[in-house]
MARFILO-125018 format. One record per residue (C-alpha): residue in one letter; chain; x, y, z. Coordinates in Angstrom, 2 decimals. Layout:
BEGIN
   zavex   kepa        px        py        pz
       A      A         X         Y         Z
...
% end
This chain:
BEGIN
   zavex   kepa        px        py        pz
       M      A     -2.56     10.86      3.16
       K      A     -5.80     13.54      4.16
       L      A     -8.27     11.92      1.30
       I      A     -7.54      8.26      2.63
       N      A     -8.06      9.38      5.89
       K      A    -11.47     10.98      5.25
       K      A    -14.17      9.24      6.89
       D      A    -17.08     10.74      4.70
       L      A    -15.68      8.85      1.59
       P      A    -17.04      5.35      1.63
       T      A    -14.58      2.63      2.99
       T      A    -14.07      1.05     -0.77
       Q      A    -13.42      4.24     -2.09
       R      A    -10.30      5.09      0.45
       I      A     -8.94      1.51     -0.03
       N      A     -8.77      2.08     -3.46
       L      A     -7.15      5.46     -3.23
       F      A     -4.70      3.45     -0.94
       S      A     -3.76      1.26     -3.34
       M      A     -2.84      3.53     -5.45
       I      A     -0.31      5.45     -3.00
       Y      A      0.52      2.83     -0.40
       E      A      4.22      2.51     -1.76
       N      A      4.72      6.44     -0.45
       L      A      3.33      5.72      2.73
       D      A      5.59      4.28      5.74
       N      A      3.98      1.75      8.27
       E      A      3.21      4.21     10.97
       M      A      1.03      6.05      7.97
       I      A     -0.58      2.75      7.17
       N      A     -1.40      1.88     10.74
       S      A     -3.05      5.22     10.79
       F      A     -4.99      4.70      7.58
       L      A     -6.31      1.31      9.17
       I      A     -7.22      2.82     12.18
       S      A     -9.21      5.77     10.48
       L      A    -11.13      2.96      8.51
       G      A    -12.65      1.58     11.85
       N      A    -13.66     -2.11     12.85
       P      A    -12.30     -4.50     11.65
       Y      A     -9.71     -3.02      9.89
       K      A     -8.43     -0.72     13.08
       E      A     -7.97     -4.17     14.75
       I      A     -5.35     -5.08     12.00
       A      A     -3.11     -2.31     13.66
       D      A     -3.56     -4.45     16.82
       Q      A     -0.77     -6.84     17.11
       K      A     -2.89     -8.60     19.81
       K      A     -5.99     -9.11     17.69
       N      A     -6.81    -11.43     14.60
       P      A     -9.74     -9.74     13.14
       E      A    -11.95    -11.35     10.51
       I      A    -12.15     -9.57      7.33
       E      A    -14.50    -10.21      4.82
       R      A    -12.86    -11.77      1.73
       N      A    -13.50     -9.84     -1.53
       S      A    -11.31     -8.65     -4.31
       L      A    -10.76     -5.19     -2.63
       N      A     -9.75     -6.73      0.84
       E      A     -7.56     -9.57     -1.26
       I      A     -5.34     -6.54     -2.58
       L      A     -5.26     -4.70      0.64
       M      A     -3.95     -7.94      2.70
       E      A     -1.53     -8.21      0.02
       I      A     -0.12     -5.05      0.57
       L      A     -0.15     -5.44      4.31
       K      A      1.74     -8.71      3.92
       N      A      4.03     -7.31      1.75
       R      A      4.88     -4.40      4.25
       N      A      5.04     -7.05      6.94
       I      A      2.30     -5.33      8.79
       I      A      0.43     -8.76      9.06
       S      A      1.91    -12.37      8.64
       N      A     -0.90    -13.94      6.85
       Y      A     -4.69    -13.45      5.86
       S      A     -6.27    -16.96      6.16
       K      A     -8.27    -18.55      3.56
       K      A     -9.81    -20.62      5.59
       N      A    -11.37    -18.41      8.21
       N      A    -10.62    -14.79      7.04
       R      A     -8.62    -13.94      9.89
       V      A     -5.75    -11.76      9.67
       Y      A     -2.58    -12.87     11.73
       H      A      0.33    -11.28     12.91
       S      A      3.86    -12.83     13.81
       N      A      4.39    -11.92     17.39
% end
């Protein structure tokens, strides 16, 4: 957990590490990780926000994990926005 929250590591490395260990984390830890990534990822932890996240293979993996854990409800292919079910 300390390593994925280490701010001096590049975001891509942190997301890669996260994708390897997320099964061992609870949703509170995942939200803490998202917040540590900064904008726009930290906005995912806020149920009132629908941030736009760049579409790339790494973010696709991250969004699938977040959907499977019910942290988000959808990642729109149309506008790259993250949506929550309220």
